[in-house]
C-alpha beads as a LAMMPS data file, in Angstrom:
LAMMPS data file: protein, C-alpha beads

69 atoms
68 bonds

1 atom types
1 bond types

-500.0 500.0 xlo xhi
-500.0 500.0 ylo yhi
-500.0 500.0 zlo zhi

Masses

1 110.0

Atoms # bond

1 1 1 -300.726 227.723 -42.132
2 1 1 -300.307 231.181 -43.636
3 1 1 -300.347 229.805 -47.210
4 1 1 -303.799 228.308 -46.630
5 1 1 -305.017 231.623 -45.262
6 1 1 -303.739 233.471 -48.342
7 1 1 -305.351 230.947 -50.682
8 1 1 -308.676 231.275 -48.868
9 1 1 -308.577 235.051 -49.047
10 1 1 -307.573 235.197 -52.727
11 1 1 -310.024 232.733 -54.283
12 1 1 -312.796 235.308 -54.940
13 1 1 -310.332 237.402 -56.941
14 1 1 -309.177 234.365 -58.906
15 1 1 -312.752 233.315 -59.687
16 1 1 -313.635 236.865 -60.758
17 1 1 -310.586 237.030 -62.997
18 1 1 -311.470 233.687 -64.604
19 1 1 -315.060 234.808 -65.230
20 1 1 -313.923 238.063 -66.834
21 1 1 -311.357 236.228 -68.960
22 1 1 -314.002 233.717 -70.068
23 1 1 -316.449 236.472 -70.999
24 1 1 -313.823 238.326 -73.047
25 1 1 -312.804 235.091 -74.778
26 1 1 -316.430 234.263 -75.649
27 1 1 -316.922 237.769 -77.055
28 1 1 -313.802 237.466 -79.188
29 1 1 -314.852 234.037 -80.490
30 1 1 -318.345 235.332 -81.372
31 1 1 -316.910 238.265 -83.296
32 1 1 -314.509 235.997 -85.210
33 1 1 -317.391 233.633 -86.065
34 1 1 -319.292 236.616 -87.435
35 1 1 -316.394 237.481 -89.745
36 1 1 -316.073 233.847 -90.877
37 1 1 -319.809 233.614 -91.600
38 1 1 -319.634 236.938 -93.441
39 1 1 -317.038 235.540 -95.840
40 1 1 -319.071 232.339 -96.198
41 1 1 -322.150 234.238 -97.423
42 1 1 -320.267 236.858 -99.454
43 1 1 -321.069 235.175 -102.781
44 1 1 -324.791 234.881 -102.001
45 1 1 -327.311 237.550 -103.022
46 1 1 -327.423 240.673 -100.867
47 1 1 -329.616 240.062 -97.801
48 1 1 -330.381 241.820 -94.574
49 1 1 -328.221 239.354 -92.661
50 1 1 -325.243 240.153 -94.882
51 1 1 -325.662 243.867 -94.200
52 1 1 -326.022 243.251 -90.467
53 1 1 -322.884 241.092 -90.454
54 1 1 -320.977 243.851 -92.257
55 1 1 -322.116 246.344 -89.639
56 1 1 -321.198 243.779 -86.953
57 1 1 -317.584 243.778 -88.102
58 1 1 -317.339 247.462 -87.184
59 1 1 -319.860 247.507 -84.300
60 1 1 -318.506 244.624 -82.229
61 1 1 -321.467 244.003 -79.869
62 1 1 -323.705 243.305 -82.852
63 1 1 -321.031 241.120 -84.421
64 1 1 -320.664 239.104 -81.225
65 1 1 -324.385 238.337 -81.141
66 1 1 -324.579 237.552 -84.852
67 1 1 -321.560 235.295 -84.597
68 1 1 -323.494 232.947 -82.366
69 1 1 -326.622 232.979 -84.590

Bonds

1 1 1 2
2 1 2 3
3 1 3 4
4 1 4 5
5 1 5 6
6 1 6 7
7 1 7 8
8 1 8 9
9 1 9 10
10 1 10 11
11 1 11 12
12 1 12 13
13 1 13 14
14 1 14 15
15 1 15 16
16 1 16 17
17 1 17 18
18 1 18 19
19 1 19 20
20 1 20 21
21 1 21 22
22 1 22 23
23 1 23 24
24 1 24 25
25 1 25 26
26 1 26 27
27 1 27 28
28 1 28 29
29 1 29 30
30 1 30 31
31 1 31 32
32 1 32 33
33 1 33 34
34 1 34 35
35 1 35 36
36 1 36 37
37 1 37 38
38 1 38 39
39 1 39 40
40 1 40 41
41 1 41 42
42 1 42 43
43 1 43 44
44 1 44 45
45 1 45 46
46 1 46 47
47 1 47 48
48 1 48 49
49 1 49 50
50 1 50 51
51 1 51 52
52 1 52 53
53 1 53 54
54 1 54 55
55 1 55 56
56 1 56 57
57 1 57 58
58 1 58 59
59 1 59 60
60 1 60 61
61 1 61 62
62 1 62 63
63 1 63 64
64 1 64 65
65 1 65 66
66 1 66 67
67 1 67 68
68 1 68 69
């Protein structure tokens, strides 16, 4: 009976931890995609998107957003 009570009291913490972990994982994946796309367009002529992707490698929030575009 006490195990069920502990599980019921701990589920909000577990859900919160999973949501935070998922958000961090999605941010990391977006930043990596930005770096991959940067190398893919490196041989193309210099464009605004290339410059933004270069800035996004250093400024991670921009890189995360550009990784998903």
